[in-house]
C-alpha positions as CSV (number, residue, x, y, z in Angstrom):
1,M,111.1,101.5,92.9
2,G,111.4,97.8,92.2
3,M,115.2,98.0,91.8
4,A,115.4,99.9,95.1
5,A,113.2,97.4,96.8
6,D,115.4,94.6,95.6
7,K,118.5,96.3,97.0
8,L,116.7,96.8,100.3
9,G,115.4,93.2,100.4
10,L,111.8,94.3,100.3
11,D,109.0,92.2,98.7
12,L,106.7,94.5,96.8
13,S,104.6,91.8,95.2
14,G,100.9,92.8,95.4
15,T,101.7,96.5,95.2
16,K,99.1,98.5,93.2
17,T,99.7,101.9,91.6
18,E,97.2,104.3,90.2
19,V,98.2,107.3,88.1
20,G,95.8,110.3,87.6
21,V,96.6,112.8,84.9
22,E,95.8,116.5,85.0
23,V,95.4,117.9,81.6
24,A,95.4,121.6,80.6
25,P,92.1,122.8,79.1
26,P,91.8,123.3,75.3
27,P,93.4,124.4,73.2
28,A,96.6,123.4,75.1
29,L,95.7,119.8,76.0
30,R,99.0,119.1,77.6
31,V,99.8,117.2,80.8
32,E,100.0,119.6,83.8
33,G,100.3,117.1,86.6
34,L,100.4,113.5,87.6
35,N,99.0,112.1,90.8
36,V,100.6,108.8,91.7
37,A,99.0,106.6,94.5
38,V,101.1,103.6,95.6
39,A,99.2,101.0,97.7
40,L,101.8,98.8,99.4
41,P,100.5,95.3,100.3
42,R,101.9,95.2,103.8
43,K,103.3,97.5,106.5
44,F,106.8,98.9,106.0
45,S,108.8,101.0,108.4
46,E,108.8,104.8,107.8
47,E,112.5,104.6,106.8
48,Q,111.7,102.0,104.2
49,V,108.9,104.0,102.8
50,Q,111.2,107.1,102.6
51,Q,113.7,105.0,100.7
52,L,111.0,103.9,98.3
53,R,109.8,107.4,97.9
54,A,113.3,108.6,97.2
55,A,113.7,105.9,94.5
56,V,110.4,107.2,92.8
57,E,111.5,110.8,93.0
58,Q,114.9,110.0,91.5
59,C,113.6,107.8,88.7
60,P,115.3,108.7,85.4
61,L,111.9,108.5,83.6
62,R,110.9,111.7,85.5
63,G,113.5,113.5,83.3
64,A,111.3,112.7,80.3
65,L,108.6,115.1,81.7
66,R,108.6,118.8,81.2
67,P,110.0,120.5,84.3
68,E,106.6,122.3,84.9
69,V,104.7,119.0,85.2
70,K,103.8,118.6,88.9
71,V,104.1,115.1,90.2
72,A,102.4,114.2,93.6
73,I,103.2,110.8,95.1
74,S,101.3,109.2,98.0
75,F,101.9,105.9,99.7
76,A,99.3,103.9,101.6
77,M,99.7,100.8,103.7
78,P,97.2,98.5,105.4
């Protein structure tokens, strides 16, 4: 998201991110889902938020997760 923000000329300093992990019950104990909450420090246009969301969804690190892991992403602004 940072690289996309740089390309778009957006200042993301002060952004906070929280990640919640959903784990399968024993005996599996594997990650079933991630809940990612991004708190942006200032108001951005809907188009800019969509571009940031697309950057998160296309992040190559998501490829490291098993395909069945559900990832929910939310953005909040003041």
